[in-house]
C-alpha atoms as an extended CHARMM CRD file, in Angstrom:
* protein
*
        89  EXT
         1         1  MET       CA              0.0640000000        0.2030000000       -0.1260000000  PROA      1               0.0000000000
         2         2  THR       CA              1.7250000000        3.2350000000       -1.4890000000  PROA      2               0.0000000000
         3         3  GLN       CA              0.9170000000        6.7020000000        0.2050000000  PROA      3               0.0000000000
         4         4  ARG       CA             -0.7560000000        7.7430000000       -2.6750000000  PROA      4               0.0000000000
         5         5  THR       CA             -3.3460000000        4.6450000000       -1.9860000000  PROA      5               0.0000000000
         6         6  LEU       CA             -4.2280000000        6.0000000000        1.4780000000  PROA      6               0.0000000000
         7         7  TYR       CA             -4.3160000000        9.5020000000        0.1510000000  PROA      7               0.0000000000
         8         8  ILE       CA             -6.4710000000        8.6970000000       -2.6060000000  PROA      8               0.0000000000
         9         9  ALA       CA             -8.5390000000        6.3850000000        0.1820000000  PROA      9               0.0000000000
        10        10  TRP       CA             -8.7050000000        9.3040000000        2.8840000000  PROA      10              0.0000000000
        11        11  VAL       CA            -10.0950000000       11.9010000000        0.1050000000  PROA      11              0.0000000000
        12        12  SER       CA            -12.5500000000        9.5490000000       -1.0850000000  PROA      12              0.0000000000
        13        13  LEU       CA            -13.8270000000        9.1780000000        2.9340000000  PROA      13              0.0000000000
        14        14  ILE       CA            -13.8200000000       13.3270000000        3.4830000000  PROA      14              0.0000000000
        15        15  VAL       CA            -15.8690000000       13.2270000000        0.1550000000  PROA      15              0.0000000000
        16        16  LEU       CA            -18.2660000000       10.8540000000        1.3270000000  PROA      16              0.0000000000
        17        17  SER       CA            -18.6160000000       11.9480000000        4.7010000000  PROA      17              0.0000000000
        18        18  LEU       CA            -18.9950000000       15.7220000000        3.0610000000  PROA      18              0.0000000000
        19        19  GLY       CA            -22.1640000000       13.9380000000        1.1100000000  PROA      19              0.0000000000
        20        20  SER       CA            -23.6290000000       12.6470000000        4.2330000000  PROA      20              0.0000000000
        21        21  THR       CA            -23.3690000000       15.9390000000        5.9370000000  PROA      21              0.0000000000
        22        22  LEU       CA            -25.2040000000       17.7440000000        2.9940000000  PROA      22              0.0000000000
        23        23  LEU       CA            -27.9670000000       15.4740000000        2.5860000000  PROA      23              0.0000000000
        24        24  SER       CA            -28.3890000000       15.6430000000        6.5080000000  PROA      24              0.0000000000
        25        25  LEU       CA            -28.3750000000       19.6560000000        5.7340000000  PROA      25              0.0000000000
        26        26  SER       CA            -30.3480000000       19.9870000000        3.1770000000  PROA      26              0.0000000000
        27        27  GLY       CA            -33.8140000000       18.9160000000        4.4670000000  PROA      27              0.0000000000
        28        28  VAL       CA            -34.7060000000       16.1860000000        1.8100000000  PROA      28              0.0000000000
        29        29  TRP       CA            -35.5910000000       14.1390000000        4.8520000000  PROA      29              0.0000000000
        30        30  THR       CA            -38.7750000000       15.9820000000        4.7840000000  PROA      30              0.0000000000
        31        31  HSD       CA            -40.1070000000       15.4780000000        1.3010000000  PROA      31              0.0000000000
        32        32  TRP       CA            -38.0410000000       12.1910000000        0.1980000000  PROA      32              0.0000000000
        33        33  GLN       CA            -37.6900000000       10.0770000000        3.6550000000  PROA      33              0.0000000000
        34        34  LEU       CA            -36.7020000000        6.9250000000        1.8030000000  PROA      34              0.0000000000
        35        35  ALA       CA            -34.6330000000        8.1540000000       -0.9040000000  PROA      35              0.0000000000
        36        36  ALA       CA            -32.4010000000        9.9070000000        1.7910000000  PROA      36              0.0000000000
        37        37  SER       CA            -32.1040000000        7.2160000000        4.4760000000  PROA      37              0.0000000000
        38        38  ILE       CA            -31.0760000000        5.2150000000        1.3060000000  PROA      38              0.0000000000
        39        39  ALA       CA            -28.9640000000        7.4910000000        0.0060000000  PROA      39              0.0000000000
        40        40  THR       CA            -27.2100000000        7.4040000000        3.6670000000  PROA      40              0.0000000000
        41        41  LEU       CA            -27.0850000000        3.6570000000        3.8450000000  PROA      41              0.0000000000
        42        42  VAL       CA            -24.9890000000        3.6540000000        0.4520000000  PROA      42              0.0000000000
        43        43  LEU       CA            -22.5750000000        6.5850000000        1.3750000000  PROA      43              0.0000000000
        44        44  ALA       CA            -21.8990000000        4.7940000000        4.7590000000  PROA      44              0.0000000000
        45        45  TRP       CA            -21.3980000000        1.2640000000        2.6650000000  PROA      45              0.0000000000
        46        46  GLN       CA            -19.0530000000        3.1380000000        0.6950000000  PROA      46              0.0000000000
        47        47  LYS       CA            -16.9700000000        4.6050000000        3.2530000000  PROA      47              0.0000000000
        48        48  ALA       CA            -17.0200000000        1.2950000000        5.1950000000  PROA      48              0.0000000000
        49        49  ARG       CA            -15.8290000000       -0.4220000000        1.5980000000  PROA      49              0.0000000000
        50        50  ILE       CA            -12.8790000000        1.7230000000        1.8040000000  PROA      50              0.0000000000
        51        51  ILE       CA            -11.7210000000        1.2400000000        5.3330000000  PROA      51              0.0000000000
        52        52  LEU       CA            -11.9630000000       -2.5910000000        4.7620000000  PROA      52              0.0000000000
        53        53  ALA       CA            -10.1580000000       -2.5460000000        1.7250000000  PROA      53              0.0000000000
        54        54  GLN       CA             -7.0980000000        0.2420000000        2.2680000000  PROA      54              0.0000000000
        55        55  TYR       CA             -7.0420000000        0.3740000000        6.0200000000  PROA      55              0.0000000000
        56        56  LEU       CA             -7.3140000000       -2.4380000000        6.7860000000  PROA      56              0.0000000000
        57        57  GLY       CA             -5.1050000000       -4.1560000000        3.7120000000  PROA      57              0.0000000000
        58        58  LEU       CA             -8.0250000000       -6.2270000000        1.9230000000  PROA      58              0.0000000000
        59        59  ALA       CA             -6.9500000000       -4.8870000000       -0.8320000000  PROA      59              0.0000000000
        60        60  ALA       CA             -4.2990000000       -7.6060000000       -1.1770000000  PROA      60              0.0000000000
        61        61  ALA       CA             -6.5220000000      -10.3970000000       -0.1240000000  PROA      61              0.0000000000
        62        62  PRO       CA             -8.9970000000      -10.6150000000       -2.5150000000  PROA      62              0.0000000000
        63        63  ALA       CA            -10.8910000000      -13.5100000000       -1.4360000000  PROA      63              0.0000000000
        64        64  TRP       CA            -10.8240000000      -12.2150000000        2.0710000000  PROA      64              0.0000000000
        65        65  ARG       CA            -12.0650000000       -8.7360000000        0.4700000000  PROA      65              0.0000000000
        66        66  ARG       CA            -15.0030000000      -10.4250000000       -1.3000000000  PROA      66              0.0000000000
        67        67  GLY       CA            -16.2420000000      -12.3210000000        1.8880000000  PROA      67              0.0000000000
        68        68  PHE       CA            -16.0330000000       -9.2230000000        3.8000000000  PROA      68              0.0000000000
        69        69  GLU       CA            -17.7960000000       -6.9980000000        1.3880000000  PROA      69              0.0000000000
        70        70  PHE       CA            -20.4180000000       -9.6470000000        0.9120000000  PROA      70              0.0000000000
        71        71  ALA       CA            -21.3620000000       -9.8400000000        4.6740000000  PROA      71              0.0000000000
        72        72  LEU       CA            -21.1560000000       -6.1220000000        4.5000000000  PROA      72              0.0000000000
        73        73  GLY       CA            -24.1770000000       -6.0290000000        2.2910000000  PROA      73              0.0000000000
        74        74  MET       CA            -26.1590000000       -8.3340000000        3.3020000000  PROA      74              0.0000000000
        75        75  LEU       CA            -25.7640000000       -6.1710000000        6.8260000000  PROA      75              0.0000000000
        76        76  CYS       CA            -26.3640000000       -2.6100000000        4.9440000000  PROA      76              0.0000000000
        77        77  LEU       CA            -29.6350000000       -4.9780000000        3.2600000000  PROA      77              0.0000000000
        78        78  LEU       CA            -30.8930000000       -6.2240000000        6.8830000000  PROA      78              0.0000000000
        79        79  MET       CA            -30.9630000000       -2.5820000000        8.1600000000  PROA      79              0.0000000000
        80        80  LEU       CA            -32.6490000000       -1.0840000000        5.2230000000  PROA      80              0.0000000000
        81        81  GLY       CA            -35.0420000000       -3.9450000000        5.4660000000  PROA      81              0.0000000000
        82        82  LEU       CA            -35.2290000000       -3.2050000000        9.6520000000  PROA      82              0.0000000000
        83        83  TYR       CA            -35.6700000000        0.3600000000        8.4760000000  PROA      83              0.0000000000
        84        84  LEU       CA            -38.6910000000       -0.1430000000        5.9110000000  PROA      84              0.0000000000
        85        85  VAL       CA            -40.6620000000       -2.3180000000        8.0190000000  PROA      85              0.0000000000
        86        86  PRO       CA            -42.4690000000        0.0000000000        9.9330000000  PROA      86              0.0000000000
        87        87  LEU       CA            -43.2210000000        2.2830000000        6.7440000000  PROA      87              0.0000000000
        88        88  TRP       CA            -45.0180000000       -0.5900000000        5.3280000000  PROA      88              0.0000000000
        89        89  PHE       CA            -47.5190000000       -1.1690000000        8.2560000000  PROA      89              0.0000000000
């Protein structure tokens, strides 16, 4: 892992965090609650993928990375499902 790779990962995390912040400050929650929730979850998922791949070194172990990303994806789907249940009933 090079310094450049870590720098790109860091900048990506900052950009995704700014996206989450702007989404929460924009007031979009009042009009499009479901879309804003999904967008927030996707931003958090991308941040977790970057941390796993770059900072924990899973980029060097593709099989482990796929496994962790699958588990992370399933966790995000579970959280989305748990969020949606009260909206449907």
